[in-house]
C-alpha positions, 0 to 999 in steps of 0.5 A: 201847900201842895198836895199830890193825889196819885194813881186814881181814875180821874173824871175828865172831859166826860170820862175816867182816865188814870192820872195824877193830879195836884192841888195848889192854892185851892186850885187843881193842877196837872203839874206834878213836878217839884216838891209836895207837902203831902202825897196821897197814894189813892190807887184803886179809887176814883176822883170826881168833881164834888157833889152839889146838892141844890135842895137841902134844909139846914134848919138854922136860924130858927130850928137848930134843935133839928140841924145846924149849919155846922152839923148839916155841912159836916154831913155834906162833907162826909157825903162828898158834897162840896156845895149845898143850897139851903132852903128858906124855911127858917125863922126868920124867913130870908125874905128881906136883906135883914132877915137873910143876913142872919143866915149868912152870918152863921154860914160864914162862921160855921159852914164846912162846905160851900153853902148858898142860901135861897131867898123866899119867893113870898114874904112869909114863905106861905105861897100867898100874899106879898112877894119878898124883897127879891131885888134887895136879896138878889146878890146874896142868894142862889135863887128864889124858892118857897120850898115847902109851899107852892105859890098858890096863884098864877098872878103871884107866880107870874110876877115872881118870874118876871122879877126873877128874870130881870135879876137873872135868878132862877125860880125854884118851885115846890109844886103843890096846889092846895086846892087838890089836897085833903086835910091830913094827907100823909102818903100817896093817894094810891092802893096802900093808902086805900087799903090801910085807911090813910088820907092820900096826897094825889098826883094832880096836886103836883103836876097841875102846878108844874103845868101852870108854871111851865106856861108862865115860864114860857110866857115870861122867859124866866128860868124855872126849876122844879123841885123834887119831881115825883109824878109821871105827869110832871116828867112828861110835861117837863119833857115836852116843855124842853122840846119847845125850848122852855127854860125849865129844869128839874130834880128828883131824889133817890127815894123816888127812883128806888121805892114805890108806895107798895114798899111803905111801912107804918114808920115816920121814916117813910113820910116825905112831901111829895110822897113816894108814889106808884111804880109807873111814876118811879119808872117814868122818873128812871126814864127821865134821868136816862133821857135827860128830862130829869137834870139832877139828883138831890137829897131834899135833906130834911132833918127833924128830931127823933120825937117828930119822926116817931109818930107813924105815917099820919103823925110824923113830920114830913122829911128824911135826911140824905146827905150821907146816904145819897152817893152810896144808895145811887151808886148801889141801886142805880149804877151797879145795877146798870140803870145808869152809868157812873158818868151819868151819876156824876152828871146828875149829882155834880155837874148839872146842878152846878151848871144850872145854878151857876155854882163854881167847880164841876170840872177837873182841869187846870186852874179849876177850883179844887172842889173834888172828892175821892171815892172808894167804889169797892167799899161794902158796908151797912148804912148806920144812921147812929154814926151820921154827922147830921142831927137827923137820923130818919132815913129809909136806908138804915141798915141796908147793904151798900157799896161806895164810900167817900175817902176824902173830900176837898173844898177850895183845896182844903180837906174837909173830910177824911174817912181815916181821920174823921170817922169813929172806929167801929 
């Protein structure tokens, strides 16, 4: 089947050029001669490599009352993502070939976009004890992570890095030193916590492990990626490590780039780990995405049931959803305001994640995989979580006015989302 996309501004070689492109046998082509089965006039829109999110929680197997591979990947398709990497906080934990196979079977059956599973670093994903069967899983996982838990000893992390390096795999770390935590911590340990009587989560719990792990990565030569960076100290540690040639990369989420703890409300939607921190941390992250210290913008899409998110800041589960809001929020709050360019957004959300993790796509060129999405940058609307494809509805951005909507999304040349076909009428 040959599809012609006509008249859009197409992201090519780092910039946008108006041109026609075609999709044939799952590949991109600039050959627009001959007959086409489908011809789409998309003048006024832009075409970019599909977004790639290297940090999502799809909850299956084990927690399908929160999300499933099917619903999570449908949310990804709607959000413009052609690839997502699924974190290992599942039941069973993917720490052996056998336990991993259960997740892979569901992905092969139900995924709408490319879904790449993580393998756990430790056997029970506790950040302690015995390392997982990394060698057995290596060919079938994107990387190794214990996301949700920090690896608690330097000795265990060093051994994990050595084994991952031999396998040519990334160590992807949720950095959280539990010795720095107070029981019941739920938000950043800042002024809001003190004024409202909450137990805080301090910045050192993150940056101390980042510092430790950078030293280990430098010693072992491992490739090391830091999850959901939230503190100014972490940004500076990563910046200096990159200057020394350490193989370190990192990510952050839209909520850390936009909000501070001064914006917090007594609502479970504002509870995530790491927490939203102070203005100085947000400003450091913004500098980091501008100067290249921060490589990726991810969602940390973490759906929970309505009940689990309805118990306020202290009692709710950690985590919010983001696959269906990340693009319009980043475009509205960072691109339209002049914080970053549209091209930089594409680098942060499409190109860099693929380059770092070895995910196909990321280039609109002859013969490349047709993992592309069509964006309407002029569409203005209010975010409505009740229409989400995700089973999770907890978001900071519900009801907010945004610009930018996904018109179509293609994965391997197949149209996995079309707003005219797939969105309910309002």
